[in-house]
Structures are given as C-alpha cells and as structure tokens.
C-alpha positions in Angstrom: -23.8 -24.0 4.2 -23.8 -20.4 5.6 -25.9 -19.8 8.7 -29.1 -18.0 7.6 -30.7 -17.1 10.9 -30.0 -15.1 14.0 -28.3 -16.7 17.0 -28.4 -15.6 20.6 -25.0 -17.2 21.2 -23.0 -18.3 18.2 -21.5 -21.7 18.6 -18.0 -22.0 17.0 -15.6 -24.9 17.0 -11.9 -24.3 16.2 -9.7 -27.1 15.0 -6.1 -25.8 15.1 -2.8 -25.1 16.8 -2.0 -24.0 20.3 1.5 -22.4 20.6 3.6 -20.3 22.9 4.8 -17.3 20.9 8.4 -16.2 21.6 8.3 -12.6 20.4 11.4 -10.6 19.7 11.0 -6.9 18.7 13.7 -5.0 16.8 13.9 -1.9 14.6 14.1 -4.0 11.4 13.8 -7.7 10.6 17.2 -9.5 10.0 18.2 -10.5 6.5 19.8 -13.9 5.9 23.2 -14.0 7.8 22.5 -10.8 9.6 22.6 -10.4 13.4 20.6 -7.6 15.0 20.2 -6.3 18.6 16.6 -6.9 19.7 14.7 -4.4 21.8 12.5 -6.7 23.8 11.4 -10.3 24.4 8.1 -11.7 25.5 6.4 -15.1 25.9 2.8 -14.8 24.7 0.0 -17.4 24.2 -0.6 -17.9 20.5 -1.1 -20.4 17.7 -3.5 -19.7 14.8 -6.2 -22.0 16.2 -6.0 -20.7 19.7 -5.9 -17.1 18.5 -9.0 -17.6 16.5 -10.7 -19.3 19.4 -9.9 -16.4 21.7 -10.9 -13.8 19.1 -14.4 -15.4 18.7 -14.9 -15.8 22.4 -14.0 -12.2 23.2 -16.5 -11.2 20.5 -19.3 -13.1 22.3 -19.3 -16.6 20.8 -19.5 -19.9 22.6 -16.2 -21.5 21.5 -14.8 -25.0 21.8 -11.2 -25.8 20.8 -10.0 -29.1 19.3 -6.2 -29.5 19.5 -3.2 -30.8 21.4 -0.6 -29.8 23.9 2.5 -31.6 25.1 4.0 -32.6 28.4 6.0 -29.6 29.3 6.0 -26.4 31.3 4.1 -24.5 28.6 1.0 -26.9 28.5 -0.7 -25.9 31.7 -0.1 -22.2 31.0 -1.6 -22.4 27.5 -4.6 -24.5 28.6 -5.4 -22.2 31.5 -5.0 -19.1 29.3 -7.7 -20.5 26.9 -10.0 -21.3 29.9 -9.6 -17.7 31.2 -10.6 -16.4 27.8 -13.8 -18.5 27.9 -12.8 -21.2 25.5 -13.9 -24.8 26.2 -10.8 -27.0 26.2 -12.3 -30.4 26.9 -11.3 -31.6 23.5 -7.6 -30.4 23.8 -5.7 -33.6 24.4 -2.2 -34.2 25.9 0.3 -35.9 23.7 2.8 -38.0 25.8 6.6 -37.6 25.4 6.1 -34.5 23.3 6.6 -30.7 23.7 3.9 -28.1 23.1 4.0 -26.0 19.9 6.1 -22.9 19.8 6.4 -20.0 17.4 9.5 -17.7 17.1 8.3 -14.3 16.0 10.2 -11.3 14.9 8.4 -7.9 14.8 9.9 -4.7 13.4 9.0 -1.1 14.1 6.5 -1.0 11.2 4.5 -3.9 12.7 5.6 -6.4 10.0 6.6 -9.8 11.2 8.4 -13.1 10.3 7.4 -16.3 12.0 9.0 -19.7 12.4 6.6 -22.3 13.8 7.7 -25.6 15.5 4.6 -27.7 15.6 5.3 -30.1 18.6 2.0 -31.6 19.8 0.1 -29.7 17.1 1.7 -32.0 14.5 0.1 -35.1 16.2 -3.5 -34.1 15.8 -5.1 -36.9 13.9 -8.3 -37.6 11.9 -9.2 -40.1 14.7 -9.1 -37.3 17.3 -11.3 -35.3 15.0 -13.8 -38.2 14.7 -14.0 -38.4 18.4 -15.3 -34.8 18.4 -18.0 -35.5 15.8 -20.9 -34.5 18.1 -19.2 -31.2 19.0 -18.7 -30.3 15.4 -22.2 -31.4 14.3 -23.7 -29.0 16.9 -21.7 -26.0 15.8 -22.8 -23.1 13.7 -19.3 -22.4 12.3 -16.0 -24.5 12.1 -12.8 -22.5 11.9 -9.8 -24.3 10.2 -6.1 -23.4 9.5 -3.0 -25.4 8.5 -0.9 -25.5 11.7 -2.1 -29.0 12.4 -1.8 -31.9 9.9 -3.7 -31.6 6.6 -5.5 -35.0 7.1 -7.0 -33.8 10.4 -8.1 -30.5 8.7 -9.6 -32.4 5.9 -11.4 -34.8 8.2 -12.9 -31.9 10.2 -14.0 -30.1 7.0 -15.7 -33.2 5.8 -17.6 -33.8 9.1 -18.8 -30.2 9.1 -20.1 -30.4 5.5 -21.9 -33.6 6.4 -23.7 -31.8 9.2 -24.4 -28.5 7.4 -21.9 -26.6 9.5 -20.4 -23.4 7.9 -16.6 -24.0 7.2 -14.2 -21.1 7.3 -10.7 -22.1 6.1 -7.7 -19.8 6.8 -5.0 -21.5 4.6 -2.0 -20.5 6.7 0.7 -21.3 6.6 -0.1 -21.8 2.9 1.0 -25.1 1.2 1.0 -26.2 -2.4 -0.5 -29.6 -3.4 -3.4 -29.5 -0.9 -6.2 -32.1 -1.5 -8.9 -30.7 -3.7 -11.6 -31.4 -1.1 -10.0 -29.0 1.4 -11.0 -26.1 -0.9 -14.7 -27.0 -0.7 -15.2 -24.6 2.2 -17.9 -22.0 2.5 -15.2 -19.4 3.0 -11.5 -19.4 2.3 -9.6 -16.3 3.6 -5.9 -16.1 2.8 -3.7 -13.0 3.0 -2.1 -11.9 -0.3 1.1 -14.0 0.1 -0.9 -17.1 0.9 -3.2 -16.4 -2.0 -0.2 -16.2 -4.3 1.0 -19.6 -3.2 -2.4 -21.2 -3.7 -3.2 -19.6 -7.1 0.1 -18.7 -8.6 -1.1 -15.2 -9.2 1.3 -12.4 -8.1 -0.7 -9.9 -6.1 0.3 -6.2 -6.2 -3.2 -4.6 -6.5 -6.8 -5.1 -5.6 -7.4 -6.2 -9.2 -4.8 -9.0 -8.7 -6.4 -10.0 -5.5 -9.8 -10.1 -7.2 -8.3 -12.5 -9.9 -6.9 -14.7 -7.1 -10.2 -14.7 -5.2 -12.0 -15.7 -8.4 -9.6 -18.5 -8.9 -10.1 -19.7 -5.4 -13.8 -19.8 -5.9 -13.2 -21.8 -9.0 -11.3 -24.3 -6.8 -14.4 -24.9 -4.8 -15.0 -22.2 -2.1 -18.3 -20.5 -2.1 -16.7 -17.2 -1.0 -13.0 -16.2 -1.3 -11.6 -13.3 0.8 -8.1 -12.0 0.3 -6.8 -9.8 3.1 -4.3 -7.1 2.1 -3.3 -5.3 5.3 -3.5 -1.5 4.8 -5.1 -2.0 1.4 -8.1 -3.6 2.9 -9.9 -6.8 1.7 -11.1 -8.1 -1.6 -13.8 -10.8 -1.8 -15.9 -12.5 -4.4 -18.6 -15.2 -4.5 -18.5 -18.3 -6.6 -20.1 -17.7 -10.0 -23.5 -19.3 -10.3 -24.5 -17.5 -13.6 -22.7 -15.9 -16.4 -24.1 -12.5 -15.4 -22.2 -12.6 -12.1 -18.8 -13.3 -13.7 -16.0 -11.0 -12.6 -18.0 -9.3 -9.9 -15.9 -8.6 -6.8 -15.9 -6.3 -3.9 -13.3 -4.2 -2.1 -13.6 -3.2 1.5 -11.1 -0.5 2.6 -9.1 -0.9 5.7 -10.1 0.9 8.8 -7.6 3.8 9.7 -5.5 2.3 12.5 -1.8 2.5 13.2 -0.2 -0.9 12.8 1.9 -2.0 15.7 2.0 -5.8 15.3 0.2 -7.7 12.5 0.9 -11.1 14.0 -2.7 -12.0 14.8 -4.6 -9.7 12.5 -5.6 -12.5 10.2 -6.8 -14.6 13.2 -8.9 -11.8 14.5 -10.4 -11.4 11.1 -11.3 -15.1 10.8 -12.8 -15.3 14.3 -14.8 -12.1 13.7 -16.0 -13.4 10.3 -17.1 -16.6 11.9 -19.2 -15.1 14.7 -21.0 -12.6 12.4 -21.9 -15.3 9.9 -23.1 -17.5 12.7 -25.3 -14.6 13.8 -26.9 -14.4 10.4 -25.2 -11.3 9.0 -24.9 -10.8 5.3 -21.5 -11.7 3.9 -20.7 -8.1 3.1 -21.5 -7.0 6.7 -19.5 -9.9 8.1 -16.5 -8.9 6.1 -16.6 -5.3 7.2 -17.0 -6.4 10.9 -14.0 -8.7 10.4 -11.9 -5.9 8.9 -12.5 -3.8 12.0 -11.5 -6.7 14.3 -8.3 -7.4 12.3 -7.4 -3.7 12.2 -7.8 -3.4 16.0 -5.7 -6.5 16.6 -2.9 -5.1 14.3 -2.9 -1.9 16.3 -1.8 -3.7 19.5 1.2 -5.9 20.4 1.0 -9.7 20.8 -1.5 -12.3 19.6 -4.2 -13.3 22.0 -3.8 -10.2 24.2 -4.4 -8.0 21.1 -7.9 -9.5 20.4 -10.6 -6.8 20.6 -13.9 -6.9 22.5 -17.2 -6.8 20.8 -17.9 -3.3 22.1 -14.6 -2.1 20.5 -15.4 -3.6 17.1 -18.9 -2.3 17.1 -17.7 1.2 17.9 -15.3 1.1 15.0 -17.8 -0.3 12.6 -20.6 2.0 13.7 -19.2 4.9 15.7 -21.6 6.8 17.9 -22.7 10.2 16.6 
C-alpha cells in the first residue's frame, strides 16, 4: 500500500542491477551495418537498480541495495561508488567465477540513446537471495524494482513487499512480454512509452494513447500507472474503483530543460517518485517532483553522475520568487 504519513528519513530498498556503463558519444546513432566515428568514450557507474538507488539517496532517502557483482576489476569500483553515494551495500553479494554487469550505450547529439546490456552477475540474483533479505524489505517504506535482474527474483521481492505492506514501484525496463500476472500487482508501474507499447500492445504517439495504455496497465493490476514520454511529459491514471472514475487521466508537462543524455532520466524519475511517496506526498505531487528529477538528469551526461540533489529538484518544482 502507498505510504500515508510523513517520514523524517524515507527508507527505500532497491532490488536491481549494478553495471559499468561503457558510453560512446557520436553525432548520430548507427543504423544496422553502419560504422560511425565516435566523439568520446567514458566508463560510468550505472545499472538501472544502482541508478535508482543513487537517485533516491541523493534526494535524501536512506537506501539499501540488493544485487550482485562479479569477480573482476569493475566490482570494487562499483561497490565503492555506491558507498560514496550513501547507499548501503551489505546485501550486494559477490558471484564467483562471473563478471560484473556491463552496458554498452550510444548517445547522439540530441540526447537519445541505444543500450545493450550484458547482465553478468546481475543474471544470477535469485529468489533465495531475496528471501535472505526479508527483514530489510519488511522494514522499508518503498521497494523499487526493474527487470535487469531475473524475473523470479523480481517477483519474489514484490511478493515479500506486499506481504509486509511495503509500497512497490515497478519500472518494467527492459520491457518483456509474457511476464507473470502477479508482477503487475504493484502499487505503481512506470514504463516509458516504448515499454508501455510492449506491455500493452498499444502504439503510443500522443498523450491520449499513453492514457489508454496507462488505463490498461491499471487493468492488469497496478494501482497507479505512469507513462513517461520525454519532452511530452508524463501521463498517469489510477485504477478504476467506481464507474464514475472511468477514463480519468492526468497529464503533467515536462519541465523546460535541454536534453543532453536521457540514459538515466527514467531511473531518476523512479527514485524521486519513491522518496516522495515514502514521505507521504499525494500521488500528483510525487509525479511532478519525479518529472523535475527526470528532467534534470536528462540535462546532464552520464547515469549516476547526472542524478540531481534535493535542493536542485525543489528549486525546479518551486522556484524562489
């Protein structure tokens, strides 16, 4: 259930991936069979789970991460990076004879990206590992989930959270078809437009299309469905509880920022949504706050380095007069 009271320090648990992002920047993204000259190359800590953990921590939450790293040169670097961002990594395990996850990311001059993820140790997160973290999950205000670790582990974490009355926010990325029905029984599901298309079969070209997809996602079990649409903003709706509410949906315009790199915008959105719901905000206010966080992240390069501070988001949401 959604948190309904104010918290001095929101407690958020993230079950998800930890990757090293290998980022190549070029004027355009290559088409199949095309070779382009890149402009730059960077190694940046990432992974949707780790990104969301850092986002929530930077916004003021008390954050714990459940995930896995391999036995390679990346592991210590990724673990220490999370620690420096204030994330509790006691429940991040080391998988023997395995490499840590990596993501190869191309970013063009408009800020659009294409991403190939190699799961590595992330693919070895199990329901048994989740069960060992039951006390941590039970004490959380919000659980953040994505799909860069195996679905059985995600489903196990979601079920534990529901058993203990913990708010579940499910970011279904990378989107997959044929997910178990129970995984949609989240308090909030927040895909982007392409992910929403995969999950619902609805082609999204307008806010009205997004509203139809959001309504369908609520019909699949989510209490709230939020479809993020980049510069077109966000569309959200609440599951119908009476005929009078049918077809009600809400559009939140995007904040005016110049997109540089959209890689982690969705992760900033999810982390920000989680902390505001944990603090007792209304859903509408939490979505607006999350839009500001996502916009700020998109205006900067990289994943975790792009995550905004609480002060920055507050200033964008409520600028000083």
